[in-house]
C-alpha positions as CSV (number, residue, x, y, z in Angstrom):
1,X,0.0,0.0,0.0
2,X,1.2,3.5,-0.8
3,X,0.8,6.0,2.0
4,X,1.6,9.7,2.3
5,X,5.0,9.1,3.9
6,X,5.9,5.5,3.2
7,X,5.1,2.5,0.9
8,X,4.5,-1.0,2.3
9,X,5.4,-3.9,0.1
10,X,4.7,-7.6,0.8
11,X,7.7,-9.7,-0.1
12,X,7.7,-13.1,-1.8
13,X,8.3,-14.7,1.6
14,X,5.1,-12.9,2.8
15,X,6.8,-10.4,5.1
16,X,5.9,-6.7,5.0
17,X,8.6,-4.1,4.3
18,X,8.0,-0.4,4.8
19,X,10.0,2.1,2.8
20,X,10.1,5.9,3.1
21,X,8.7,7.4,-0.2
22,X,11.8,9.7,-0.4
23,X,14.1,6.6,-0.6
24,X,11.9,4.8,-3.2
25,X,12.6,7.4,-5.8
26,X,16.3,6.7,-5.6
27,X,16.0,2.9,-5.6
28,X,16.1,0.3,-8.3
29,X,13.1,-2.0,-8.0
30,X,12.6,-5.4,-9.6
31,X,9.1,-6.6,-10.4
32,X,9.1,-10.4,-10.7
33,X,5.5,-10.5,-11.9
34,X,6.4,-8.6,-15.0
35,X,9.1,-11.0,-16.3
36,X,8.4,-12.6,-19.6
37,X,10.5,-15.8,-18.9
38,X,12.3,-17.6,-16.1
39,X,15.9,-18.8,-16.0
40,X,16.7,-22.5,-15.7
41,X,20.3,-23.0,-14.7
42,X,22.3,-25.8,-13.2
43,X,25.8,-27.2,-13.1
44,X,26.1,-30.9,-14.1
45,X,29.1,-32.6,-12.4
46,X,30.3,-35.6,-14.4
47,X,32.7,-38.1,-12.8
48,X,36.3,-37.8,-13.7
49,X,36.3,-41.2,-15.5
50,X,34.3,-39.6,-18.3
51,X,36.2,-39.5,-21.5
52,X,36.4,-36.4,-23.7
53,X,34.3,-38.1,-26.4
54,X,31.7,-38.9,-23.7
55,X,31.7,-35.3,-22.5
56,X,31.2,-34.1,-26.1
57,X,28.3,-36.5,-26.6
58,X,26.7,-35.6,-23.3
59,X,27.0,-31.8,-24.0
60,X,25.3,-32.3,-27.4
61,X,22.6,-34.5,-25.9
62,X,21.9,-31.9,-23.2
63,X,21.6,-29.1,-25.8
64,X,19.2,-31.2,-27.8
65,X,17.2,-31.9,-24.6
66,X,16.9,-28.2,-23.8
67,X,16.1,-27.1,-27.4
68,X,13.4,-29.9,-27.6
69,X,11.5,-28.7,-24.6
70,X,8.3,-26.8,-25.6
71,X,9.0,-23.9,-23.1
72,X,12.6,-23.4,-24.1
73,X,13.4,-20.0,-25.5
74,X,15.6,-21.0,-28.4
75,X,17.7,-17.8,-28.6
76,X,19.7,-18.5,-25.5
77,X,20.6,-22.1,-24.7
78,X,24.0,-22.7,-23.2
79,X,25.6,-26.1,-22.5
80,X,29.3,-26.2,-22.2
81,X,32.1,-27.8,-20.3
82,X,32.8,-25.1,-17.7
83,X,35.8,-26.3,-15.7
84,X,37.7,-29.1,-14.1
85,X,36.1,-29.0,-10.6
86,X,37.5,-30.4,-7.4
87,X,35.4,-33.6,-7.7
88,X,33.9,-33.4,-11.2
89,X,34.0,-32.2,-14.8
90,X,31.5,-29.3,-14.5
91,X,29.1,-28.7,-17.4
92,X,27.2,-25.4,-17.3
93,X,23.5,-25.6,-18.4
94,X,21.4,-22.5,-18.9
95,X,18.1,-21.9,-20.7
96,X,15.2,-19.4,-20.5
97,X,11.8,-21.0,-20.1
98,X,8.9,-19.1,-21.7
99,X,6.6,-18.9,-18.7
100,X,5.8,-16.5,-15.9
101,X,4.1,-19.1,-13.7
102,X,6.2,-20.6,-10.9
103,X,4.3,-23.9,-10.9
104,X,4.7,-24.3,-14.7
105,X,8.4,-23.5,-14.3
106,X,8.9,-26.0,-11.4
107,X,7.3,-28.7,-13.6
108,X,9.6,-27.8,-16.6
109,X,12.6,-27.8,-14.3
110,X,11.8,-31.3,-13.0
111,X,11.4,-32.6,-16.5
112,X,14.7,-31.1,-17.5
113,X,16.6,-32.4,-14.5
114,X,15.2,-35.9,-15.0
115,X,16.1,-35.6,-18.7
116,X,19.7,-34.5,-17.8
117,X,20.0,-37.6,-15.6
118,X,18.9,-39.8,-18.6
119,X,21.3,-38.1,-21.0
120,X,24.2,-38.6,-18.6
121,X,23.3,-42.3,-18.1
122,X,22.9,-42.9,-21.9
123,X,26.3,-41.1,-22.4
124,X,28.0,-43.7,-20.3
125,X,28.8,-41.5,-17.4
126,X,27.4,-40.7,-13.9
127,X,26.7,-37.6,-11.8
128,X,29.7,-36.9,-9.5
129,X,29.6,-36.3,-5.8
130,X,32.4,-34.8,-3.7
131,X,35.2,-37.3,-3.4
132,X,38.9,-37.2,-2.5
133,X,41.7,-39.6,-3.4
134,X,44.4,-40.0,-0.9
135,X,47.8,-41.3,-2.1
136,X,49.9,-42.9,0.6
137,X,53.6,-42.7,-0.1
138,X,56.0,-44.7,2.0
139,X,58.6,-42.6,3.9
140,X,62.2,-43.7,3.1
141,X,63.8,-45.5,6.1
142,X,60.5,-45.9,7.9
143,X,59.7,-49.5,9.1
144,X,57.3,-51.3,6.9
145,X,53.8,-51.7,8.2
146,X,51.5,-54.5,7.4
147,X,50.1,-57.7,8.6
């Protein structure tokens, strides 16, 4: 509600924020209800046993998956090997979904995430989880251990 001295705004989390009108004129405000599309973005971590050929195949499969989705905005679809992560080969996935409705977006996101799992499985790889490899090197002159 807009008052003489302040404006009260209900947030997405249902809290109420009061702002002095003088400050509102100097602020940048973002209206989520006026957006024309919603961003789907995720990083897909592939296990380090995945070959370069498999990564290429998976990246191509993920791009086909995104472009085939009926809500996908075709002008901006990004699927690319991003980096060699600490525990995975990280593939960046980004696409805009042509919807303003959160429920529709959540359903599309679930479809895409399940599709990503299927593409990775068909590509002969797996989704990585944080792991560490420990190499034990014997110390010269130390007594041998074992049983």
